[in-house]
C-alpha distance (Angstrom), angle and dihedral (degrees) to the residues before:
residue distance angle dihedral
M1 . . .
S2 3.79 . .
H3 3.78 122.2 .
R4 3.84 90.7 -99.6
A5 3.78 101.8 35.5
H6 3.80 92.3 91.7
L7 3.80 89.2 65.1
F8 3.83 92.9 63.8
S9 3.84 107.3 20.1
L10 3.78 120.0 118.0
R11 3.79 126.4 -177.1
I12 3.78 137.2 129.7
G13 3.80 113.0 -98.1
H14 3.80 94.1 10.0
A15 3.81 94.9 155.4
F16 3.80 93.1 44.2
R17 3.80 92.1 50.3
E18 3.82 93.6 46.2
S19 3.80 95.3 47.9
C20 3.81 101.8 35.9
F21 3.82 104.8 30.2
A22 3.80 108.4 21.7
E23 3.83 87.0 47.9
P24 3.84 123.2 42.3
Y25 3.80 109.8 -96.5
T26 3.79 105.6 -147.9
G27 3.81 133.8 -177.3
G28 3.79 89.4 -104.1
R29 3.77 91.9 56.6
F30 3.82 90.0 48.1
R31 3.82 91.4 53.2
K32 3.84 88.9 53.6
D33 3.79 90.7 49.6
L34 3.81 90.6 47.8
L35 3.79 93.2 53.0
A36 3.84 92.3 45.2
G37 3.78 92.4 47.2
L38 3.82 91.9 50.2
T39 3.77 91.2 48.8
V40 3.80 96.2 48.3
G41 3.81 92.8 41.5
I42 3.80 90.7 58.0
I43 3.80 89.8 46.6
A44 3.83 92.2 49.2
I45 3.81 98.8 53.3
P46 3.82 100.4 74.6
L47 3.83 92.1 34.2
A48 3.83 92.4 52.5
M49 3.80 90.7 49.8
A50 3.82 93.7 47.0
L51 3.83 92.9 48.7
A52 3.78 92.6 48.4
I53 3.81 89.7 52.5
A54 3.81 90.7 47.9
S55 3.81 88.5 51.1
G56 3.81 89.9 56.9
V57 3.84 100.2 -104.8
P58 3.85 132.6 104.2
P59 3.80 115.2 -84.0
Q60 3.80 97.3 -109.5
Y61 3.81 89.9 70.1
G62 3.77 89.4 62.3
L63 3.79 89.4 53.9
Y64 3.82 90.6 48.5
T65 3.80 88.2 52.5
A66 3.77 95.1 50.4
A67 3.81 90.4 46.7
I68 3.81 102.3 45.3
A69 3.82 100.8 30.0
G70 3.81 91.8 38.3
F71 3.80 90.3 56.0
V72 3.85 99.7 39.7
I73 3.82 97.7 43.5
A74 3.81 93.1 45.3
L75 3.83 90.9 57.4
T76 3.84 97.7 38.6
G77 3.81 104.0 35.6
G78 3.78 135.5 89.5
S79 3.84 103.5 -121.0
R80 3.78 115.1 76.8
F81 3.82 97.8 -156.0
S82 3.83 102.9 38.1
I83 3.81 118.5 119.8
S84 3.77 112.7 -155.8
G85 3.78 130.3 -158.6
P86 3.80 139.7 103.9
T87 3.80 112.3 -26.1
A88 3.80 135.3 -165.5
A89 3.79 93.3 -117.8
F90 3.84 92.0 69.3
V91 3.81 95.4 53.5
V92 3.81 93.8 87.4
I93 3.81 90.1 53.8
L94 3.79 100.9 37.7
Y95 3.80 99.3 45.5
P96 3.82 95.6 62.4
I97 3.84 90.3 46.6
T98 3.80 91.1 52.3
Q99 3.82 91.8 48.2
K100 3.80 91.8 52.6
Y101 3.80 104.9 32.2
G102 3.81 105.4 15.8
L103 3.78 126.8 -137.4
S104 3.77 92.0 -43.9
G105 3.84 93.1 58.5
L106 3.79 90.6 45.6
L107 3.78 92.1 53.7
L108 3.81 92.6 46.6
A109 3.80 91.4 51.0
S110 3.81 89.4 49.8
V111 3.80 91.3 53.5
M112 3.82 91.0 49.3
A113 3.82 90.1 48.9
G114 3.82 89.6 50.4
M115 3.80 89.7 54.5
M116 3.79 90.4 50.5
L117 3.81 91.0 51.3
V118 3.82 90.6 52.4
V119 3.82 89.8 50.8
M120 3.82 90.1 49.3
A121 3.80 88.7 51.8
L122 3.81 93.6 48.9
F123 3.80 89.8 51.3
R124 3.84 89.9 50.4
L125 3.81 94.1 -120.1
G126 3.80 94.6 148.3
R127 3.81 92.6 108.5
L128 3.79 92.8 58.5
I129 3.82 88.8 89.7
E130 3.83 85.6 76.6
Y131 3.83 89.9 64.9
I132 3.82 97.2 57.4
P133 3.84 106.3 95.8
E134 3.79 117.9 -127.6
P135 3.87 93.7 -120.5
V136 3.82 87.3 59.4
T137 3.83 92.8 49.7
L138 3.79 93.1 45.8
G139 3.78 92.0 44.5
F140 3.76 97.8 54.9
T141 3.84 95.0 38.5
G142 3.81 89.3 51.6
G143 3.79 90.6 49.0
I144 3.81 90.7 48.4
G145 3.77 89.4 52.2
V146 3.83 91.5 53.3
V147 3.79 93.0 48.9
I148 3.85 92.8 47.9
A149 3.77 91.9 49.1
T150 3.78 91.1 48.8
L151 3.80 91.0 52.3
Q152 3.84 89.9 54.8
I153 3.81 95.3 55.1
K154 3.80 91.6 83.5
D155 3.82 94.2 59.5
F156 3.82 94.7 32.8
L157 3.84 89.7 60.0
G158 3.81 96.1 30.8
L159 3.81 93.1 -121.9
P160 3.86 114.5 177.2
I161 3.82 95.5 -125.3
E162 3.79 115.0 146.3
S163 3.81 96.7 -157.2
M164 3.76 137.4 -11.9
P165 3.86 122.5 -116.6
E166 3.81 119.5 -110.1
H167 3.81 99.7 -116.4
Y168 3.80 124.2 66.9
V169 3.81 98.7 -128.4
E170 3.81 89.6 51.5
K171 3.81 89.5 50.5
I172 3.81 90.2 55.7
I173 3.78 91.3 48.5
V174 3.83 93.1 51.3
L175 3.79 92.0 46.8
A176 3.80 90.7 50.2
E177 3.82 90.8 50.9
F178 3.82 91.8 55.1
L179 3.81 98.8 42.4
G180 3.79 89.4 102.4
E181 3.80 89.9 64.8
I182 3.81 99.6 59.9
H183 3.80 112.3 156.6
W184 3.82 105.6 -138.5
P185 3.87 96.7 -159.9
S186 3.83 88.5 57.4
V187 3.81 90.5 47.8
L188 3.83 89.2 50.3
V189 3.81 92.4 52.3
A190 3.84 92.3 45.0
G191 3.81 91.8 46.0
V192 3.80 93.7 50.0
T193 3.81 90.5 47.6
L194 3.81 91.8 48.7
A195 3.81 93.7 46.2
T196 3.80 90.7 50.6
M197 3.80 91.3 51.6
L198 3.79 92.1 49.7
L199 3.84 96.4 43.9
W200 3.81 100.1 38.7
P201 3.85 96.6 75.1
R202 3.83 89.1 60.8
L203 3.82 88.9 68.3
K204 3.85 88.8 64.4
N205 3.81 89.1 -133.2
P206 3.82 116.7 158.0
I207 3.81 91.6 -136.5
P208 3.85 110.0 102.4
A209 3.81 111.3 -107.6
H210 3.80 97.1 -123.9
L211 3.83 93.5 64.4
P212 3.86 97.9 60.3
A213 3.80 88.8 36.3
V214 3.81 92.4 57.4
V215 3.80 91.2 44.9
V216 3.81 93.1 50.7
G217 3.83 92.0 45.1
S218 3.82 90.1 49.7
L219 3.81 92.3 51.9
V220 3.81 91.6 49.7
A221 3.82 90.2 48.3
L222 3.81 90.8 48.5
G223 3.78 90.8 52.6
L224 3.80 92.4 48.7
N225 3.80 92.7 47.5
N226 3.81 90.5 50.7
A227 3.83 88.2 51.7
G228 3.79 90.2 54.9
L229 3.83 95.2 -104.3
D230 3.79 98.8 125.1
V231 3.83 116.1 -139.5
D232 3.79 116.4 -175.6
T233 3.84 114.6 -112.9
I234 3.78 135.2 177.9
Y235 3.79 87.7 -100.5
S236 3.81 93.7 55.7
R237 3.78 97.4 40.8
F238 3.84 104.7 41.1
S239 3.79 131.3 53.7
Y240 3.79 138.4 174.3
I241 3.81 139.2 -167.1
A242 3.80 110.6 -97.8
A243 3.81 124.5 -142.9
D244 3.81 91.2 -96.3
G245 3.80 91.5 54.7
S246 3.77 95.9 -105.4
T247 3.82 124.5 125.6
A248 3.80 114.7 -106.9
Q249 3.78 128.6 -171.3
G250 3.82 127.0 -123.1
I251 3.81 122.7 16.0
P252 3.84 126.4 -32.2
P253 3.87 113.5 -105.1
I254 3.82 92.4 -141.4
L255 3.80 135.6 108.1
P256 3.83 118.9 -98.4
A257 3.81 108.5 -92.9
F258 3.82 130.7 -154.5
Q259 3.79 114.9 -95.0
W260 3.77 133.0 154.9
P261 3.83 107.3 -100.9
W262 3.83 94.4 -131.9
L263 3.84 89.7 56.5
Q264 3.80 91.6 62.7
P265 3.82 115.1 97.8
G266 3.80 118.4 -77.5
A267 3.80 127.2 -149.8
D268 3.82 90.0 -71.7
G269 3.82 93.7 46.0
L270 3.83 92.8 -103.5
P271 3.83 126.9 106.0
L272 3.77 117.3 -96.1
V273 3.79 122.5 -109.1
I274 3.80 110.5 -126.9
S275 3.80 110.7 -123.6
W276 3.74 140.0 152.1
S277 3.83 90.7 -111.3
L278 3.81 90.8 53.8
M279 3.82 92.6 50.4
R280 3.80 90.0 47.1
D281 3.80 90.7 51.3
L282 3.82 91.4 49.8
L283 3.80 94.8 45.1
P284 3.87 97.4 86.9
A285 3.81 91.2 49.0
A286 3.82 91.4 46.4
F287 3.81 89.9 50.8
A288 3.79 90.4 50.4
I289 3.78 91.1 49.6
A290 3.82 91.4 49.1
M291 3.81 93.9 48.6
L292 3.82 93.5 46.6
G293 3.78 90.9 44.4
A294 3.78 91.2 52.9
I295 3.79 92.8 46.6
E296 3.80 94.8 45.9
S297 3.81 95.7 45.3
L298 3.80 96.0 45.8
L299 3.83 92.8 44.4
C300 3.79 88.5 51.2
A301 3.79 90.9 49.6
V302 3.82 90.8 51.1
V303 3.81 90.9 50.8
L304 3.79 90.8 49.8
D305 3.78 91.3 48.8
G306 3.81 88.8 56.1
M307 3.80 91.0 49.3
T308 3.83 96.5 48.1
G309 3.81 107.4 23.9
K310 3.83 90.4 -123.8
R311 3.81 126.0 123.3
H312 3.78 126.6 -126.4
S313 3.79 126.2 -151.2
A314 3.79 104.9 -121.7
N315 3.83 96.8 -160.9
S316 3.78 92.2 45.5
E317 3.81 89.4 50.9
L318 3.83 90.9 52.2
L319 3.82 88.5 49.7
G320 3.80 92.3 51.3
Q321 3.84 91.5 46.8
G322 3.77 89.5 49.5
I323 3.80 93.7 49.9
G324 3.80 90.8 46.2
N325 3.83 93.0 52.3
I326 3.79 92.0 47.1
V327 3.83 94.0 50.4
T328 3.83 101.2 36.9
P329 3.86 98.9 63.1
F330 3.83 89.3 58.1
F331 3.82 86.6 65.7
G332 3.78 96.2 43.5
G333 3.80 97.1 -93.5
I334 3.84 120.5 140.1
T335 3.82 127.6 -141.6
A336 3.78 115.7 -43.8
T337 3.79 137.8 -170.2
A338 3.76 138.3 158.1
A339 3.83 112.2 -62.8
I340 3.82 112.9 -143.5
A341 3.82 96.4 -155.0
R342 3.81 95.0 48.4
S343 3.82 91.7 42.8
A344 3.81 91.9 51.2
A345 3.81 89.2 49.4
N346 3.82 87.6 51.1
V347 3.83 90.5 56.0
K348 3.78 93.3 44.8
A349 3.83 89.5 50.9
G350 3.80 89.6 59.2
A351 3.83 104.1 -100.7
E352 3.76 115.8 178.0
S353 3.83 103.7 -176.3
P354 3.86 145.1 -5.9
V355 3.78 86.7 -76.3
A356 3.81 86.0 84.9
G357 3.79 90.5 58.2
A358 3.84 90.6 49.8
I359 3.83 90.0 50.1
H360 3.81 90.1 49.6
A361 3.83 88.6 56.3
I362 3.80 91.2 50.8
V363 3.81 91.1 50.5
V364 3.81 89.6 53.5
V365 3.79 90.0 52.1
L366 3.80 91.5 49.7
G367 3.81 90.1 48.4
L368 3.79 90.3 52.1
V369 3.79 94.8 49.7
S370 3.78 98.7 38.5
F371 3.79 105.0 34.9
A372 3.80 105.5 28.8
R373 3.82 91.7 120.3
I374 3.81 92.2 50.7
L375 3.82 91.3 46.8
G376 3.79 87.6 55.9
Y377 3.84 89.6 69.3
L378 3.80 92.5 64.9
P379 3.82 106.4 118.0
M380 3.77 119.7 -128.7
P381 3.86 93.9 -133.0
A382 3.83 88.8 56.2
M383 3.82 90.3 50.7
A384 3.83 89.2 49.4
A385 3.83 90.6 52.0
L386 3.79 90.0 48.9
L387 3.78 91.9 52.5
M388 3.77 92.1 47.6
V389 3.81 89.4 58.9
V390 3.84 89.9 45.4
A391 3.86 88.7 51.1
W392 3.83 91.0 50.6
N393 3.79 92.4 48.9
M394 3.76 95.2 47.7
S395 3.81 92.9 46.9
E396 3.84 90.3 65.2
A397 3.81 88.4 -148.5
P398 3.84 96.4 172.9
K399 3.79 90.9 51.7
S400 3.79 90.7 48.0
M401 3.79 92.6 49.9
H402 3.80 91.0 49.7
M403 3.79 89.9 50.8
L404 3.77 91.9 50.6
K405 3.76 91.3 50.7
T406 3.79 97.3 46.9
S407 3.81 107.4 27.0
Q408 3.76 129.7 89.5
R409 3.78 122.8 -96.0
S410 3.84 94.7 -99.3
D411 3.81 92.0 58.0
M412 3.78 89.9 49.1
L413 3.80 90.5 51.9
I414 3.82 92.2 49.8
F415 3.83 92.5 48.2
L416 3.83 94.5 48.2
T417 3.81 91.5 46.3
C418 3.82 93.8 51.4
F419 3.80 92.0 42.8
S420 3.79 96.4 50.2
L421 3.83 94.9 41.8
T422 3.82 91.2 50.2
V423 3.79 91.2 52.4
L424 3.81 98.3 40.8
F425 3.81 101.2 35.0
D426 3.79 123.4 2.4
M427 3.78 143.1 -62.6
V428 3.83 96.1 -102.3
V429 3.80 92.0 58.0
A430 3.81 89.6 44.4
I431 3.79 96.6 50.9
T432 3.82 92.9 42.6
A433 3.79 93.0 49.1
G434 3.80 92.2 42.8
I435 3.81 95.1 51.7
V436 3.81 92.2 44.4
L437 3.81 91.9 47.9
A438 3.83 91.0 46.6
A439 3.77 90.8 50.2
I440 3.84 92.4 49.5
L441 3.80 93.2 47.6
F442 3.80 91.0 45.3
M443 3.81 90.7 52.1
K444 3.77 89.9 49.0
E445 3.83 91.1 51.9
I446 3.81 91.4 47.7
A447 3.79 91.0 46.8
D448 3.80 90.8 51.2
M449 3.82 88.0 53.5
T450 3.82 91.2 59.8
R451 3.81 106.4 89.6
V452 3.78 139.3 171.4
V453 3.81 120.6 -145.4
E454 3.81 128.9 -178.2
I455 3.81 111.5 -124.1
T456 3.82 98.2 172.3
R457 3.84 91.8 126.9
N458 3.79 99.2 25.4
K459 3.81 106.5 122.8
Q460 3.84 90.4 -163.8
Y461 3.80 89.5 73.0
L462 3.78 104.0 21.9
Q463 3.78 123.0 59.0
T464 3.82 94.6 176.6
E465 3.78 134.0 46.4
V466 3.80 117.5 -89.0
P467 3.79 114.5 -124.8
E468 3.77 112.3 -101.2
K469 3.85 94.8 -111.2
Y470 3.79 95.2 50.3
R471 3.77 133.4 80.1
V472 3.83 127.2 -167.1
F473 3.80 124.2 -145.5
K474 3.79 130.4 -173.7
I475 3.85 117.4 -147.8
T476 3.82 117.9 -158.9
G477 3.77 122.8 -170.4
P478 3.85 138.7 27.7
L479 3.80 117.3 -40.8
F480 3.80 97.9 -142.3
F481 3.79 128.2 146.3
A482 3.81 96.2 -84.1
A483 3.81 93.9 52.1
A484 3.80 109.3 24.8
D485 3.78 98.5 67.7
K486 3.81 92.1 54.0
I487 3.83 92.2 46.8
F488 3.80 97.4 46.6
S489 3.80 93.2 41.1
E490 3.80 88.0 55.4
L491 3.81 90.3 52.0
T492 3.83 95.3 52.4
R493 3.80 90.8 77.0
Y494 3.81 89.8 64.9
C495 3.80 93.2 53.0
E496 3.84 106.3 96.4
R497 3.80 133.2 154.0
D498 3.80 115.0 -71.5
R499 3.81 89.3 5.1
G500 3.77 131.2 102.1
I501 3.80 144.8 -160.8
I502 3.81 128.4 -147.3
L503 3.81 118.4 -152.0
Y504 3.80 115.4 -153.0
L505 3.84 104.6 -154.8
D506 3.81 105.8 174.8
N507 3.85 91.3 123.4
V508 3.79 96.5 45.5
T509 3.81 106.7 100.2
L510 3.80 99.8 163.6
L511 3.82 134.3 49.9
D512 3.84 114.6 171.5
A513 3.79 131.3 -175.9
G514 3.80 91.9 -84.1
G515 3.81 91.1 51.0
L516 3.78 90.4 46.9
S517 3.78 91.1 52.8
S518 3.84 91.2 50.9
L519 3.82 90.7 48.5
T520 3.78 90.4 50.8
K521 3.83 90.2 52.4
L522 3.82 90.3 50.8
I523 3.82 91.0 51.1
A524 3.80 90.5 48.6
H525 3.82 90.2 49.5
C526 3.78 92.1 51.6
Q527 3.81 90.1 49.9
R528 3.80 91.2 52.7
V529 3.78 96.6 49.4
G530 3.83 96.1 37.4
A531 3.85 96.2 -113.2
Q532 3.81 127.3 141.6
L533 3.84 125.3 -124.7
S534 3.81 123.4 -165.6
L535 3.83 128.6 -176.7
T536 3.80 121.5 -159.1
N537 3.79 136.4 -176.0
V538 3.83 92.4 16.2
Q539 3.78 111.5 -175.7
F540 3.82 123.9 -129.5
Q541 3.82 100.8 -99.0
P542 3.86 96.3 48.4
L543 3.82 90.5 43.3
K544 3.83 90.9 50.2
T545 3.79 90.5 48.7
M546 3.78 93.1 51.2
K547 3.78 91.4 46.2
K548 3.83 91.6 51.1
A549 3.82 90.6 48.8
G550 3.80 90.8 52.3
I551 3.81 96.8 -117.6
E552 3.81 105.8 161.8
P553 3.84 132.2 177.5
V554 3.81 114.6 -84.4
E555 3.82 115.0 -147.4
G556 3.80 110.2 -110.3
V557 3.80 93.1 0.1
F558 3.82 114.5 54.9
R559 3.82 130.9 19.6
L560 3.84 138.4 166.1
Y561 3.80 122.2 -143.5
P562 3.84 128.9 -174.8
T563 3.82 93.9 -135.6
L564 3.81 140.0 17.6
A565 3.78 90.5 -116.8
D566 3.82 90.6 56.8
A567 3.78 91.5 50.5
L568 3.83 91.8 52.6
């Protein structure tokens, strides 16, 4: 494919075709994919469970997501190294949906989001990621990190809180009210897990830190439970209905099965009734999921391109993400997107193609079926500590601090706006406000760059004397709506009877409808007061715009000249 085809290409399984058919797929490459898939699959199991719990659903649904979405998206998407599954970024969107509509509402919103992603792919919107400013991205990811970390305080400290309120300020108030009931065995397990995660990288061991951390935390919790100091675990907190109709603890050791999403339990334990009002209520959340899924998956693909030197197909990746999020909820999986940490681990483990992502999904399934009882011993404080580190990593706090220290004031304002709105309200409001604010500030900066300077006596531009009644001005920069009115309004004071102004426009490359309206007003003003206006060196786009609008020379009032010398 050409060096630009990846920007516009769209086909199902683009990455799989490119890496396994366009290039020879040998036994050696398969062995590398097998090793990478095994590695990432083991990494994904505790993360998928922790993220499902953080999203307000039992842990097995995170495993279903990693298995189904991880397999489908790997084989249908446009990035050959991406590993898809539940991610921390979605927690702030999914948790409120689960609280209000239950698992059923969450799955329906995921299906709707998947459809939106497919539509975005069909309209070739994959390149739109380039138009989201970095302060916006850092602002909402930082805000998401804060919210996720806040949600983990309850389990980290072992606080006896039944459920957390919807709004952030209320969450802080509830946590403060229960601080007197800290459960020290839970704090011990969480602290040991956190310390292991922070110290393990110093050993320069290739094993990801969260695996030994969870093992150590589980052993400490097991010892405390045996000593009669109860520490909450997956086994003690979660239950399911077994095949014989009895209630069993932990997670079910069975494969994900097909079931209509709306027949899953809602917030009241009963299935939802599909209605137009329900779909309308879920639409904003579905849109937020789709937008965040697109941003996360394409950012991940860009990072992987930088690590490997390969190129992803943005639209094909959106298509794969959309298909994955449509299919996965029918098997109990929640929202999925590409996970940067797991995808980077996939590359570092030597992955060659999307086959590694498919193998990772199979490993997750085998882990669910074979080790469900063992996974039930994972302590909730250890999972909370794990998610706190995940929240810190995804927040990119060092990068944000560097930006705040080195960037201009407008970028700081955009970042702080997105960060605070994400924490206090939600991500949709934050991203919308951030992009709008960034656009307004950008327009202001561009408008400030458009300047008008008098060059009547500047020998660099003028080889001959300018007649006494004329003045020459050079305009530099785009004449769009935010700049043109100011520029042309300033020039009206030089338009007097029997006098004239010449505008030298060789550095004006853009004239939009607002600029055209301001120019028309200037011409009309000159006609009223009996002044003359001449334009010279008009570039192609402004000339085309004036021609299309029907602006013609007016005898004794308005003229166009090819060069400044001709005008003089």
